[in-house]
C-alpha positions in Angstrom: 159.4 160.7 146.3 158.6 158.0 148.9 155.5 158.5 151.0 156.0 160.2 154.4 153.3 159.4 156.9 152.9 159.0 160.6 155.1 156.2 162.0 152.1 153.9 162.6 150.9 154.3 159.0 154.4 153.8 157.6 154.8 150.6 159.6 151.4 149.3 158.4 152.2 150.1 154.8 155.6 148.5 155.0 154.0 145.4 156.5 150.9 145.1 154.3 151.1 147.5 151.4 148.0 149.5 150.3 144.7 148.0 149.3 141.6 149.6 147.8 138.3 148.0 146.7 135.4 149.3 144.8 133.3 149.0 141.7 136.4 148.5 139.5 137.6 145.6 141.6 140.1 145.1 144.4 143.7 146.4 144.0 146.8 146.0 146.1 150.3 147.7 145.8 153.4 147.2 147.9 157.2 147.6 147.7 157.2 151.3 148.5 160.4 153.1 149.6 159.2 154.8 152.8 160.7 157.7 154.7 159.8 159.6 157.9 161.3 162.9 156.7 162.6 164.5 153.5 166.1 164.4 154.9 166.0 160.6 154.7 165.5 160.7 150.9 168.2 160.7 148.3 167.9 162.0 144.7 166.0 164.7 142.9 162.5 164.4 141.6 160.9 165.9 138.5 157.4 165.8 140.2 156.3 165.4 143.8 152.7 164.8 144.7 152.0 166.5 148.0 149.0 165.5 150.0 149.0 167.1 153.4 146.5 169.2 155.5 146.4 172.7 154.2 148.0 174.1 157.4 151.1 171.8 156.8 151.6 172.7 153.2 154.1 175.6 153.7 156.3 173.7 156.1 156.4 170.6 153.9 157.1 172.6 150.7 160.1 174.1 152.5 161.3 170.7 153.5 161.0 169.1 150.1 162.2 172.0 147.9 165.8 170.7 147.9 164.5 167.3 146.5 163.2 168.9 143.3 165.2 168.5 140.1 165.8 171.7 138.1 162.5 172.6 136.5 160.7 170.1 138.8 157.2 170.8 140.1 155.3 170.1 143.3 151.6 169.2 142.8 149.7 170.0 145.9 146.5 167.9 146.4 144.1 169.4 148.8 140.6 168.4 149.9 137.9 170.3 151.7 136.7 173.9 151.4 139.1 176.8 151.7 142.2 175.0 150.6 
């Protein structure tokens, strides 16, 4: 499923892609299919990685449920305590 971020982040990723650097070198990826909302996405997905603030999880799950293929899974990635 394409990333869904704030419009400013989407514009920056569309323009420049994503870069990360560290002890394993510098890496860059681009060419993403980007969307502002699940309704803009066509197709069904066998797996969706969901990385949102914990208080947004329920709403986003409800929005993306229709995009799951039969037997598909949502993998919710949370950070911080209490998630």
